[in-house]
C-alpha positions in Angstrom: -32.5 -31.0 -7.2 -34.9 -28.1 -7.5 -37.8 -28.3 -10.3 -39.9 -25.4 -11.2 -43.0 -25.3 -13.1 -44.0 -22.0 -14.8 -47.5 -21.7 -16.2 -48.1 -19.0 -18.8 -51.6 -18.3 -19.0 -51.7 -15.8 -21.7 -49.6 -18.1 -24.0 -51.2 -21.1 -22.6 -48.2 -23.2 -22.1 -46.1 -24.8 -19.3 -42.4 -25.0 -18.7 -40.3 -27.2 -16.3 -36.8 -25.8 -15.2 -34.2 -28.0 -13.5 -30.6 -28.5 -13.2 -29.7 -25.2 -11.8 -26.3 -23.5 -12.2 -25.0 -20.1 -11.1 -26.1 -18.7 -14.3 -29.6 -20.0 -14.3 -31.1 -23.3 -15.3 -29.4 -25.7 -17.7 -32.4 -27.5 -18.7 -35.9 -26.7 -19.5 -38.8 -28.3 -21.5 -42.1 -26.3 -22.6 -45.2 -27.7 -24.0 -48.7 -26.1 -24.8 -51.6 -26.8 -22.6 -53.1 -30.0 -23.6 -49.9 -31.8 -24.1 -48.5 -33.8 -21.3 -45.2 -32.5 -19.7 -42.7 -34.7 -18.4 -41.6 -33.6 -14.8 -38.0 -34.7 -14.3 -36.7 -36.6 -11.1 -37.0 -36.5 -8.3 -40.6 -36.3 -9.1 -40.4 -38.2 -12.4 -44.1 -38.3 -13.9 -46.1 -37.0 -16.7 -48.4 -34.0 -16.0 -51.6 -33.9 -17.9 -52.1 -30.2 -18.7 -55.4 -30.3 -20.4 -57.0 -28.7 -17.5 -54.9 -25.7 -17.7 -56.9 -24.1 -20.6 -58.1 -20.7 -19.8 -62.0 -20.7 -20.0 -63.7 -18.1 -22.2 -66.8 -16.2 -21.2 -68.9 -18.7 -23.2 -67.4 -21.6 -21.2 -65.3 -23.0 -24.0 -61.6 -23.3 -23.4 -59.7 -20.7 -25.6 -57.9 -22.4 -28.4 -60.1 -25.5 -28.2 -62.6 -26.2 -31.0 -66.1 -26.6 -30.0 -67.2 -30.3 -30.1 
């Protein structure tokens, strides 16, 4: 079964699409970067999305407070 992952770098979120049908995908799940995304079978694992943040010019990830 195909599983597609789409990263939206502007909104900083990732979506998994699976369970295709003639009219599109029946199932999808979206999380913001920084949260883990459950990738469905046949892969069946948790994807850590914390490394997907877009880096700002100052080196800080956008949307992530300074430590």
